[in-house]
N, C-alpha and C positions, 0 to 999 in steps of 0.2 A: 175614302173611292180614289179612282187614278182620278188626276187633272185632268186630262180630256174630257172623262164626265161630265167634271162639275163645270168644263169651258162650256160645254154643250149644253148644260143643263140651264146657263147663266144665258145663252143666245137664245135659247125655245123660247125662256121666260121673258126675254124683255128685249128681244131683237134685235140685237146688236152684241159684237164680240166686248169680251170686257177690257178694261184694260191693264189687267192683269192678273194672274194668279200666286195665290200664296199659303205657307202648309203652316202648323204652329203645330206641335208637340205634347200629348200629356205625358204626364211623369210616372214617376214610381219613388218615392222616398224612402233611400237605403237605409237612416238613421236620423234623428230630432224629430220628433213627433208631440207638437203642439207649446213646441222652442218659439217657433217662429215670432209667436206675437209678443213672445215675453223679452224679444231682443236679443235671443239667443242663436244658436247654431241649427244650421240644418243640412244635410247631403244630399240634394235632389239629382236622380238621372234620368233624361225627358229617354222616351218610349221611339220606335219606328210607328206607334201610331199617332195620328193626326187628326185635326180637325181642317180643311181646305178649305177658301173664300175665295171664288173668282169676283173679282167689286170694278168697277167706275164710278167715277164722280158724276154729279149732278149739281146742277146750278139753280135750281129751283128750291131748294132748302127741304125739298122729298127725301126721307131714306127708306128704302124697299127692303125686306127682307125676308130671305127664302132657306128652306133648308129642306133638302131632299133624303132627308130622314126622318120627316114630321111630315104627316097628311095633314094639309089646311093649305087654306088660299096664301100670300103673297100679303105678308105685313107691311103694311105704309101707312108712315108718322111723320110727321114735321118736325125736326132739327129745334125748332123756335120754342116747341112744345111739350118736349120730353122732361117728364115729373118725375123723379125717383120713385121707386114701389109704388110704380103705381100697374106695373105688368109682373105680373110672377113666372111665368112663361119662358120657354126658350129663347126670345126675342129678345129678351131684358137686357141680356150680355154681350150681345153687339149692340145695342142701344144704349145702354148703361157706359159704353167707350164714348159713340161716340155726342154721349151728355159730358163726361168729363173732360175730353179733351178740349169742347167748349167751354167748361166751365175753367178751364187752367189759361182760357185766353187764345187756344189755337184758330185758326181761322177754317174750319171744318164747313162745311156745307150739305150737303147733301150726297146721297150715294145709293146704287142698285148695289148688293151682297147675293152673291148664291153659294149657299156650305155644304159641306158634308163630311163627316166625320169618321174614321175608324174610333177614334179612344171611346172603350165602352162607357157608359154612364151609370153616375150611380156604383162604380166599381172603385172609388177613392183613388181614380188615376184622373183627376182632373179634365177631365172633361170640359168645362165651366169655363175653363185656364185658357184653355187650348182656343176653343169660341173666341174668347176676349184677347186675346196673344194678337190670334190671326187678323183679326178685325184695330185693332191697334198697331200693328206694323205695315198695313195695307194702306191706311189712311194716312199714316205716316208719311208711307214714300209718294203716291198719290197728291197729295197736300204737300207736298217740299216740307215737313218739318221741323225734319232733322233733329230728331230726340233718338238718343242714345239707348239702346237697349234696357237698361235698366230703370232708366226712365216712362217707356212703353210700359215696361211689369210695373211701375208703380199707378201710372193712368190704369190700365187694367184691372190693377185691387181696390182701388179709387169705383172702377166699375161696381165691382162686386158688392165692395162695404156700401156704399153708399149712396147706388143707383137698383142694385136689387136687395140688400138689406141682410148680406152675410158679411160679419167682424173675421174674414179671414186672413190671413198673415200675410205679407208678401211671397212665399215660397214657390206658390204653383207659380204664380205668374213669372215669378223670375228664373225659375227650371225651363218654361213651356218658353221663353223668350232667350237666353243665354245659355242654355246646355251646346256641348259641344260633341262633334261624335267622341265614342270611348274616353270617356272620362264620366265619373261625377262631378257635382259642383257643392266645393265648398260654399256657403253661406253666409257671413253675419247681420245677421238682422237686424243688428246696432246701426253699426257705419254703412251698410248694402257693400260692403266690399266683397268683389266673388275668386276664386280659385278651380280654375279647374285641376281636379285631381284622376290622374291617369288609373283608370279600370276596365284594362283589357282582359276581360275571363276570361276569352278564348286564349290566348296566350300562354296561360295559366290552366287549361283545361278545365277551367270551370265554367258553371253557367249558373245565373241569375230568373229563377222562374216566380212568373206573376199566378197566384192560385186567385181565380176570381168567384169570391165564394155566391157570386149570384143573389147574395141578398142585395136589396138597394138599401144605401142610407141617405137619409134626405139634412144635410147640416144648420137648410133654416127650421129646425123644430125647436130647436131650445135648446138641447144637447150642448149644444157646441159653444153656445153663446153663456150657459151656465159654468162651465171649467173654465173659460177667459173668464169672468168672472172672479171667480172663486180664484184665480189665480194673480187678479189683480188685487185681491182685500190679502192675502198672503204678502203681498210685496209690500201693502201697506203696511201690515201689521209690523212687520219685520224693518221698516222703513229703509225701502230702497223703491227706487223709480221701476225697478223691474226684476222679476228673478235672474236674470240675465248675472245681475249684482251681487247674486248669493255662491260664496265659492263653496264648491265640492267636500273640500276636506271644513267649511264651516257648516255642513249642511247637520248633521246630529245636534247642534248647539242652537242652529237653526230652529228644527223643528220644537226642541225643547218648549220654547217662546209660546209655539201656538198652538192656540188652546181647541179649536176648532178639528173634530178628526177628518172631515172631508179637505178643511184648504191644506192641511198638516200635509194629507196623501197627493192632494196635487203639489205641491211645492216638492216632495220627495219624486212625483217625476221630471217634474221640467230639470230640475237643480242636476238627475243624475244622468238623461237622456242627454243635458247638454255634455257631462261628463263621456259620455259614451260615444260623442257626436271627435269629442278631441281623442279617444283611445281611436277610432279608425280610426282618424288620419294616421295617425300613430304609428300604425300598423301597414298601410297602403304605403305609407312614405316607404317604410319599410319592406316593402313587396312580400311581404306577410299576408296575404289576400285570404287565404285561408282560418289565418288568426279571428277574422271580423264574426266568424260565424256564431262562437258563443253570445259576443255581446250582443249580434240582432236577436238572439234568443233571450239574454237577461231583459233586451228593452222591451219584446212580447209582454213578457210576468209585470213589468212594469206598468204598461199600458193597462193591458187585463185585473192587475189587481188596486193600482194605486190611481189613474186614473180612471182606469172603470168603464172602457169604452170600447172592449172585446164580445164576441158573440160568441155562442156555440159552436158556429160552422168554422168562425177562423180560428177558435180554441183549437179545436179538430184539426185543421191544416196544418196550424204548426206542431205538434205534437208527433202528427201521425205521421211526418214528415222527415219528423228530428227521431221518430221509431225508425223509419226505413234507411237510415244513413246519413242524410243530409248533416249539413256541416253546422248550419243557424237557420232560423227561421222566426217573422215576424208580423205579426200585421201590419198594413202601411197608410196612413191617409188618416183621415179625421174617425174612420170607427164605424161601429155600431152596425157592420158590416160590412162589402165592399171587399179588398183583398189581402192576403196574406203573402211574401217575401220570400223566395226559399234557395238560399246557396248554397251549392253542391258540385259534386264532380260530376263532367260531363260525361263518364260512363254510367254517374247511377240517375239518370233524367228519367230513364224509362222507369225501373222498379220504382223509385220515390213516386212517379205521377202517377202510378197506379196504385202503389199503395195508398195513397191520398185518394184518388178516387172510390175505392173499394170500403176505405174506412166512412167515406159520405154517404156511399152505396148503404152499408150495413146501419148508419143513423137514421136512415130514411130523409135524408138532406138530399136535395137536388145538387144534378149530376154539377161540381166546380166546372169553369173554364180556363183552362193549361196552359199557359205558351210565355215563352222563351224574353227576358226584359232586356234589348240591346241596347248598351247605351249607345243613344242616335243624338244629333241634329239638333240644334233648335230652329227655333220661327226661322223662315227663309222664303226667297221669291221663288216660284219655280214654273212660271210660266209668263 
């Protein structure tokens, strides 16, 4: 929703103008999946799609939350009575940020918040992180907390981990908080150092498409947590703190030490995907953007066969795109639905998009939503 619409919605709801309006984007992850909680490497980029929040402070400890996208009354809570995992609805995400800030000792009182988002929900594009980060950035500024963007990302992650109850890594929140226009973000999930990697597709005559399969995923259903547990078990058996510490050139030897076939698959995916991130960085630094295509496709095969988080719709999107001449494609995000990304020549966008749509129609699947992923700016004040 436009900034003006959110501002007007706030005034209509709460009877006064907001103190400000902020936006935070969703993201797609170019490469590096399920590596973040293994202290590995990821490489997301921000989307043009954002969560927008009009916000004002309150002095009475009341938190009022409203979403223009969801029917229902204003959610009213008291900040000193927020309890983790007490609410599974959308309001848990912004409420969790208030809780996490207060738990960290920051003097955040009440607030009136009106939200609207253009980030597709359930599409693996981090609509929840956008809600968390826009709330965190707004409250940081209004309450003069002086937190850095990486610090705000960690606050938002704690909200999702400990308040909502989803054991996600820090990638989604960091991407929403820290990405810059025209770049992908190389994030080291061990020391949280970041580097902006130039990713100007238009200058290369290329485009990155998102194919939203419209298959809804829900990361709170245990499948994500099961894979995280399997990765942690693999690290324990290999005697390392995290799978980040298993070198790619020692992967075969490490796998030979693991007796559990499931754990072995998870370890193989994580260590090889960390290596894929490093390969993509090398290629982008060399200006060879087209050469990352096969690395993306290789990553999809690992997610499909080793991590086993794909689905028929995602597999079809990838295979149809590559058969129609794309440079490479893979599913992105937490899996079990959601979206795929496709790297292709700008001149092939129409033909590849048509091939994907026709493949879905032939398979009897719901028509996918296909749109460009333009590397965009991270969270910011817009009004």
